[in-house]
C-alpha positions in Angstrom: -79.6 38.6 -104.4 -82.9 40.4 -104.7 -83.2 43.6 -106.5 -83.8 46.6 -104.3 -86.3 49.0 -105.5 -86.9 50.9 -102.3 -84.1 53.5 -101.7 -84.5 53.2 -98.0 -83.8 49.4 -98.1 -80.8 50.0 -100.3 -79.5 52.6 -97.9 -79.9 50.3 -94.9 -78.2 47.5 -96.7 -75.3 49.8 -97.6 -75.1 51.0 -94.0 -74.9 47.5 -92.7 -72.0 46.8 -95.0 -70.3 50.0 -93.9 -70.8 49.2 -90.3 -69.2 45.8 -90.7 -66.2 47.4 -92.4 -66.0 50.2 -89.8 -65.7 47.6 -87.0 -62.3 46.7 -88.5 -61.2 50.3 -88.4 -62.4 50.7 -84.8 -60.4 47.6 -83.8 -57.3 48.8 -85.6 -57.5 52.2 -83.9 -58.0 50.6 -80.5 -55.1 48.3 -81.0 -52.9 51.2 -82.2 -53.8 53.2 -79.1 -52.9 50.3 -76.9 -49.6 50.0 -78.7 -48.8 53.7 -78.3 -49.6 53.5 -74.6 -47.3 50.4 -74.2 -44.5 52.2 -76.0 -44.8 55.2 -73.7 -44.9 52.9 -70.7 -41.7 51.1 -72.0 -39.9 54.4 -72.5 -40.8 55.4 -68.9 -39.6 52.0 -67.6 -36.4 52.2 -69.6 -35.8 55.8 -68.3 -36.4 54.6 -64.7 -34.1 51.6 -65.2 -31.3 53.7 -66.6 -31.6 56.2 -63.8 -31.6 53.5 -61.1 -28.5 51.9 -62.7 -26.7 55.2 -63.0 -27.5 56.0 -59.3 -26.2 52.6 -58.2 -22.9 53.5 -60.0 -22.6 57.2 -59.2 -24.0 57.3 -55.7 -24.2 53.7 -54.5 -20.6 52.9 -54.9 -21.0 50.1 -57.4 -19.1 49.8 -60.6 -20.8 48.7 -63.8 -18.6 45.6 -63.8 -19.6 44.6 -60.3 -23.3 45.0 -61.2 -22.8 43.0 -64.3 -21.2 40.2 -62.3 -24.2 40.0 -60.0 -26.5 39.8 -63.0 -27.5 43.4 -63.5 -26.2 44.4 -66.9 -26.1 48.0 -68.0 -29.3 49.3 -69.6 -29.1 49.5 -73.4 -29.1 53.3 -73.3 -26.0 53.3 -71.0 -24.3 50.8 -73.2 -24.9 53.0 -76.3 -23.5 56.0 -74.5 -20.5 54.0 -73.4 -19.9 52.8 -76.9 -20.2 56.3 -78.3 -17.7 57.6 -75.7 -15.3 54.8 -76.5 -15.6 55.6 -80.2 -15.0 59.3 -79.7 -12.1 58.6 -77.4 -10.5 56.1 -79.8 -11.0 58.6 -82.5 -13.1 58.5 -85.6 -10.9 61.0 -87.5 -7.3 61.8 -87.7 -7.3 64.7 -85.2 -8.4 62.6 -82.2 -5.9 59.9 -83.0 -3.1 62.5 -83.1 -4.2 64.0 -79.7 -4.2 60.5 -78.1 -0.8 59.6 -79.6 1.0 62.8 -78.5 0.9 62.1 -74.7 2.2 58.6 -75.4 5.0 59.9 -77.6 6.0 62.5 -75.1 5.9 59.9 -72.3 8.2 57.8 -74.4 10.5 60.8 -75.0 10.7 61.5 -71.3 11.7 57.9 -70.5 
């Protein structure tokens, strides 16, 4: 590589190197922006999917089981909520277990 004695030439050479490196940053920022937009679009699509499924169950007269049988499984969000409800109903602590067992015990006592 030739020695640069002219400051202007040195600055131009440095600028070319920086411009090459900045292209990578520009591409990375563009890709990240596209990814963020895709994530937002996915969130919106999942929200719409969940709402449509819930409407089919609450207003359309379908059960989640019927929809599953025809190939429309519950959206992931609905499944998470259902799992959370089952967990809270089955009791994570001792108090919920006691509450659920009491009606069973009293039913047995009445029999």
